[in-house]
PyMOL commands that place a pseudoatom at each C-alpha (Angstrom):
pseudoatom trace, name=CA, resn=UNK, resi=1, chain=A, elem=C, hetatm=0, pos=[1.673, 92.571, 117.439]
pseudoatom trace, name=CA, resn=UNK, resi=2, chain=A, elem=C, hetatm=0, pos=[1.601, 91.938, 121.168]
pseudoatom trace, name=CA, resn=UNK, resi=3, chain=A, elem=C, hetatm=0, pos=[-0.351, 89.163, 122.805]
pseudoatom trace, name=CA, resn=UNK, resi=4, chain=A, elem=C, hetatm=0, pos=[-3.827, 90.380, 123.758]
pseudoatom trace, name=CA, resn=UNK, resi=5, chain=A, elem=C, hetatm=0, pos=[-5.458, 89.618, 127.106]
pseudoatom trace, name=CA, resn=UNK, resi=6, chain=A, elem=C, hetatm=0, pos=[-9.009, 88.519, 126.396]
pseudoatom trace, name=CA, resn=UNK, resi=7, chain=A, elem=C, hetatm=0, pos=[-11.823, 89.116, 128.861]
pseudoatom trace, name=CA, resn=UNK, resi=8, chain=A, elem=C, hetatm=0, pos=[-15.516, 88.285, 129.003]
pseudoatom trace, name=CA, resn=UNK, resi=9, chain=A, elem=C, hetatm=0, pos=[-16.230, 91.821, 127.799]
pseudoatom trace, name=CA, resn=UNK, resi=10, chain=A, elem=C, hetatm=0, pos=[-13.768, 92.077, 124.857]
pseudoatom trace, name=CA, resn=UNK, resi=11, chain=A, elem=C, hetatm=0, pos=[-13.524, 88.446, 123.709]
pseudoatom trace, name=CA, resn=UNK, resi=12, chain=A, elem=C, hetatm=0, pos=[-16.026, 88.458, 120.839]
pseudoatom trace, name=CA, resn=UNK, resi=13, chain=A, elem=C, hetatm=0, pos=[-14.459, 91.645, 119.467]
pseudoatom trace, name=CA, resn=UNK, resi=14, chain=A, elem=C, hetatm=0, pos=[-10.915, 90.201, 119.675]
pseudoatom trace, name=CA, resn=UNK, resi=15, chain=A, elem=C, hetatm=0, pos=[-11.788, 87.014, 117.753]
pseudoatom trace, name=CA, resn=UNK, resi=16, chain=A, elem=C, hetatm=0, pos=[-14.098, 88.561, 115.161]
pseudoatom trace, name=CA, resn=UNK, resi=17, chain=A, elem=C, hetatm=0, pos=[-11.568, 88.983, 112.333]
pseudoatom trace, name=CA, resn=UNK, resi=18, chain=A, elem=C, hetatm=0, pos=[-8.819, 86.830, 110.878]
pseudoatom trace, name=CA, resn=UNK, resi=19, chain=A, elem=C, hetatm=0, pos=[-6.932, 83.927, 112.410]
pseudoatom trace, name=CA, resn=UNK, resi=20, chain=A, elem=C, hetatm=0, pos=[-6.762, 83.980, 116.225]
pseudoatom trace, name=CA, resn=UNK, resi=21, chain=A, elem=C, hetatm=0, pos=[-5.084, 81.485, 118.562]
pseudoatom trace, name=CA, resn=UNK, resi=22, chain=A, elem=C, hetatm=0, pos=[-6.829, 81.617, 121.947]
pseudoatom trace, name=CA, resn=UNK, resi=23, chain=A, elem=C, hetatm=0, pos=[-4.973, 80.317, 125.001]
pseudoatom trace, name=CA, resn=UNK, resi=24, chain=A, elem=C, hetatm=0, pos=[-7.284, 79.425, 127.893]
pseudoatom trace, name=CA, resn=UNK, resi=25, chain=A, elem=C, hetatm=0, pos=[-5.019, 79.362, 130.970]
pseudoatom trace, name=CA, resn=UNK, resi=26, chain=A, elem=C, hetatm=0, pos=[-4.759, 80.018, 134.727]
pseudoatom trace, name=CA, resn=UNK, resi=27, chain=A, elem=C, hetatm=0, pos=[-2.017, 81.375, 136.981]
pseudoatom trace, name=CA, resn=UNK, resi=28, chain=A, elem=C, hetatm=0, pos=[-1.830, 78.118, 139.006]
pseudoatom trace, name=CA, resn=UNK, resi=29, chain=A, elem=C, hetatm=0, pos=[-1.487, 75.825, 135.964]
pseudoatom trace, name=CA, resn=UNK, resi=30, chain=A, elem=C, hetatm=0, pos=[2.023, 74.387, 135.406]
pseudoatom trace, name=CA, resn=UNK, resi=31, chain=A, elem=C, hetatm=0, pos=[1.663, 73.486, 131.708]
pseudoatom trace, name=CA, resn=UNK, resi=32, chain=A, elem=C, hetatm=0, pos=[0.131, 76.947, 131.125]
pseudoatom trace, name=CA, resn=UNK, resi=33, chain=A, elem=C, hetatm=0, pos=[3.335, 78.513, 132.473]
pseudoatom trace, name=CA, resn=UNK, resi=34, chain=A, elem=C, hetatm=0, pos=[5.380, 76.244, 130.188]
pseudoatom trace, name=CA, resn=UNK, resi=35, chain=A, elem=C, hetatm=0, pos=[3.439, 77.236, 127.070]
pseudoatom trace, name=CA, resn=UNK, resi=36, chain=A, elem=C, hetatm=0, pos=[3.550, 81.002, 127.759]
pseudoatom trace, name=CA, resn=UNK, resi=37, chain=A, elem=C, hetatm=0, pos=[7.102, 81.559, 126.370]
pseudoatom trace, name=CA, resn=UNK, resi=38, chain=A, elem=C, hetatm=0, pos=[6.242, 79.316, 123.404]
pseudoatom trace, name=CA, resn=UNK, resi=39, chain=A, elem=C, hetatm=0, pos=[3.313, 81.613, 122.589]
pseudoatom trace, name=CA, resn=UNK, resi=40, chain=A, elem=C, hetatm=0, pos=[5.573, 84.676, 122.958]
pseudoatom trace, name=CA, resn=UNK, resi=41, chain=A, elem=C, hetatm=0, pos=[7.967, 83.197, 120.373]
pseudoatom trace, name=CA, resn=UNK, resi=42, chain=A, elem=C, hetatm=0, pos=[5.092, 82.231, 118.093]
pseudoatom trace, name=CA, resn=UNK, resi=43, chain=A, elem=C, hetatm=0, pos=[3.742, 85.771, 118.314]
pseudoatom trace, name=CA, resn=UNK, resi=44, chain=A, elem=C, hetatm=0, pos=[7.159, 87.229, 117.453]
pseudoatom trace, name=CA, resn=UNK, resi=45, chain=A, elem=C, hetatm=0, pos=[7.539, 84.950, 114.428]
pseudoatom trace, name=CA, resn=UNK, resi=46, chain=A, elem=C, hetatm=0, pos=[3.975, 84.692, 113.104]
pseudoatom trace, name=CA, resn=UNK, resi=47, chain=A, elem=C, hetatm=0, pos=[2.159, 87.892, 114.096]
pseudoatom trace, name=CA, resn=UNK, resi=48, chain=A, elem=C, hetatm=0, pos=[1.534, 88.559, 110.389]
pseudoatom trace, name=CA, resn=UNK, resi=49, chain=A, elem=C, hetatm=0, pos=[-0.542, 85.344, 110.189]
pseudoatom trace, name=CA, resn=UNK, resi=50, chain=A, elem=C, hetatm=0, pos=[-2.144, 84.935, 113.598]
pseudoatom trace, name=CA, resn=UNK, resi=51, chain=A, elem=C, hetatm=0, pos=[-3.215, 87.009, 116.586]
pseudoatom trace, name=CA, resn=UNK, resi=52, chain=A, elem=C, hetatm=0, pos=[-2.763, 85.453, 120.030]
pseudoatom trace, name=CA, resn=UNK, resi=53, chain=A, elem=C, hetatm=0, pos=[-5.342, 86.074, 122.745]
pseudoatom trace, name=CA, resn=UNK, resi=54, chain=A, elem=C, hetatm=0, pos=[-4.854, 84.768, 126.302]
pseudoatom trace, name=CA, resn=UNK, resi=55, chain=A, elem=C, hetatm=0, pos=[-7.916, 84.211, 128.492]
pseudoatom trace, name=CA, resn=UNK, resi=56, chain=A, elem=C, hetatm=0, pos=[-7.519, 83.609, 132.238]
pseudoatom trace, name=CA, resn=UNK, resi=57, chain=A, elem=C, hetatm=0, pos=[-10.263, 81.059, 133.001]
pseudoatom trace, name=CA, resn=UNK, resi=58, chain=A, elem=C, hetatm=0, pos=[-10.523, 82.100, 136.666]
pseudoatom trace, name=CA, resn=UNK, resi=59, chain=A, elem=C, hetatm=0, pos=[-11.206, 85.728, 135.778]
pseudoatom trace, name=CA, resn=UNK, resi=60, chain=A, elem=C, hetatm=0, pos=[-13.338, 85.043, 132.678]
pseudoatom trace, name=CA, resn=UNK, resi=61, chain=A, elem=C, hetatm=0, pos=[-15.537, 82.070, 133.538]
pseudoatom trace, name=CA, resn=UNK, resi=62, chain=A, elem=C, hetatm=0, pos=[-18.322, 83.150, 131.198]
pseudoatom trace, name=CA, resn=UNK, resi=63, chain=A, elem=C, hetatm=0, pos=[-16.108, 82.868, 128.095]
pseudoatom trace, name=CA, resn=UNK, resi=64, chain=A, elem=C, hetatm=0, pos=[-14.467, 79.634, 129.296]
pseudoatom trace, name=CA, resn=UNK, resi=65, chain=A, elem=C, hetatm=0, pos=[-17.925, 78.146, 129.922]
pseudoatom trace, name=CA, resn=UNK, resi=66, chain=A, elem=C, hetatm=0, pos=[-19.260, 79.255, 126.551]
pseudoatom trace, name=CA, resn=UNK, resi=67, chain=A, elem=C, hetatm=0, pos=[-16.478, 77.322, 124.799]
pseudoatom trace, name=CA, resn=UNK, resi=68, chain=A, elem=C, hetatm=0, pos=[-16.713, 74.287, 127.108]
pseudoatom trace, name=CA, resn=UNK, resi=69, chain=A, elem=C, hetatm=0, pos=[-13.189, 74.575, 128.466]
pseudoatom trace, name=CA, resn=UNK, resi=70, chain=A, elem=C, hetatm=0, pos=[-12.722, 71.656, 130.868]
pseudoatom trace, name=CA, resn=UNK, resi=71, chain=A, elem=C, hetatm=0, pos=[-8.935, 71.399, 131.147]
pseudoatom trace, name=CA, resn=UNK, resi=72, chain=A, elem=C, hetatm=0, pos=[-6.140, 73.870, 130.624]
pseudoatom trace, name=CA, resn=UNK, resi=73, chain=A, elem=C, hetatm=0, pos=[-4.220, 74.868, 128.731]
pseudoatom trace, name=CA, resn=UNK, resi=74, chain=A, elem=C, hetatm=0, pos=[-6.735, 74.604, 125.906]
pseudoatom trace, name=CA, resn=UNK, resi=75, chain=A, elem=C, hetatm=0, pos=[-5.867, 76.377, 122.673]
pseudoatom trace, name=CA, resn=UNK, resi=76, chain=A, elem=C, hetatm=0, pos=[-8.617, 77.214, 120.212]
pseudoatom trace, name=CA, resn=UNK, resi=77, chain=A, elem=C, hetatm=0, pos=[-7.721, 78.280, 116.693]
pseudoatom trace, name=CA, resn=UNK, resi=78, chain=A, elem=C, hetatm=0, pos=[-10.439, 80.572, 115.408]
pseudoatom trace, name=CA, resn=UNK, resi=79, chain=A, elem=C, hetatm=0, pos=[-11.036, 82.065, 112.005]
pseudoatom trace, name=CA, resn=UNK, resi=80, chain=A, elem=C, hetatm=0, pos=[-13.366, 85.068, 111.737]
pseudoatom trace, name=CA, resn=UNK, resi=81, chain=A, elem=C, hetatm=0, pos=[-14.987, 84.161, 115.067]
pseudoatom trace, name=CA, resn=UNK, resi=82, chain=A, elem=C, hetatm=0, pos=[-15.504, 80.448, 114.366]
pseudoatom trace, name=CA, resn=UNK, resi=83, chain=A, elem=C, hetatm=0, pos=[-13.495, 77.638, 116.002]
pseudoatom trace, name=CA, resn=UNK, resi=84, chain=A, elem=C, hetatm=0, pos=[-11.544, 75.713, 113.335]
pseudoatom trace, name=CA, resn=UNK, resi=85, chain=A, elem=C, hetatm=0, pos=[-9.229, 73.657, 115.571]
pseudoatom trace, name=CA, resn=UNK, resi=86, chain=A, elem=C, hetatm=0, pos=[-8.626, 72.773, 119.220]
pseudoatom trace, name=CA, resn=UNK, resi=87, chain=A, elem=C, hetatm=0, pos=[-5.553, 71.576, 121.115]
pseudoatom trace, name=CA, resn=UNK, resi=88, chain=A, elem=C, hetatm=0, pos=[-5.573, 70.526, 124.768]
pseudoatom trace, name=CA, resn=UNK, resi=89, chain=A, elem=C, hetatm=0, pos=[-2.326, 70.489, 126.754]
pseudoatom trace, name=CA, resn=UNK, resi=90, chain=A, elem=C, hetatm=0, pos=[1.204, 71.663, 126.093]
pseudoatom trace, name=CA, resn=UNK, resi=91, chain=A, elem=C, hetatm=0, pos=[2.487, 71.644, 122.507]
pseudoatom trace, name=CA, resn=UNK, resi=92, chain=A, elem=C, hetatm=0, pos=[5.923, 72.669, 121.199]
pseudoatom trace, name=CA, resn=UNK, resi=93, chain=A, elem=C, hetatm=0, pos=[6.171, 75.777, 119.037]
pseudoatom trace, name=CA, resn=UNK, resi=94, chain=A, elem=C, hetatm=0, pos=[6.664, 73.742, 115.840]
pseudoatom trace, name=CA, resn=UNK, resi=95, chain=A, elem=C, hetatm=0, pos=[3.348, 71.941, 116.365]
pseudoatom trace, name=CA, resn=UNK, resi=96, chain=A, elem=C, hetatm=0, pos=[1.512, 75.217, 116.990]
pseudoatom trace, name=CA, resn=UNK, resi=97, chain=A, elem=C, hetatm=0, pos=[3.134, 76.858, 113.951]
pseudoatom trace, name=CA, resn=UNK, resi=98, chain=A, elem=C, hetatm=0, pos=[2.023, 73.914, 111.808]
pseudoatom trace, name=CA, resn=UNK, resi=99, chain=A, elem=C, hetatm=0, pos=[-1.512, 74.234, 113.184]
pseudoatom trace, name=CA, resn=UNK, resi=100, chain=A, elem=C, hetatm=0, pos=[-1.585, 77.942, 112.263]
pseudoatom trace, name=CA, resn=UNK, resi=101, chain=A, elem=C, hetatm=0, pos=[-0.148, 77.291, 108.792]
pseudoatom trace, name=CA, resn=UNK, resi=102, chain=A, elem=C, hetatm=0, pos=[-2.841, 74.674, 108.077]
pseudoatom trace, name=CA, resn=UNK, resi=103, chain=A, elem=C, hetatm=0, pos=[-5.489, 77.374, 108.403]
pseudoatom trace, name=CA, resn=UNK, resi=104, chain=A, elem=C, hetatm=0, pos=[-3.609, 80.505, 107.297]
for i in range(1, 104): cmd.bond("trace and resi %d" % i, "trace and resi %d" % (i + 1))
show_as sticks, trace
zoom trace
């Protein structure tokens, strides 16, 4: 499964079912650029367990505001539309995989 680009208009639909890791990011954010390849690897290895949705906070301020995103990158782990975990800042792939496995 490829990484999905979430927007204000499709976000609630994208997170409605199953386990979803949401990456709130921006093009100008250094740590966001560092975590992007980590998320690509995670998607390649764990797409059977988790769907990854990236949300650009500059383009989708409504969604970022709704979830109280103050700093980026912020990763929300959601299950059937509800937030079950939150990570702020860069994390290595192993830490993110462990986070997913805790809720899978």
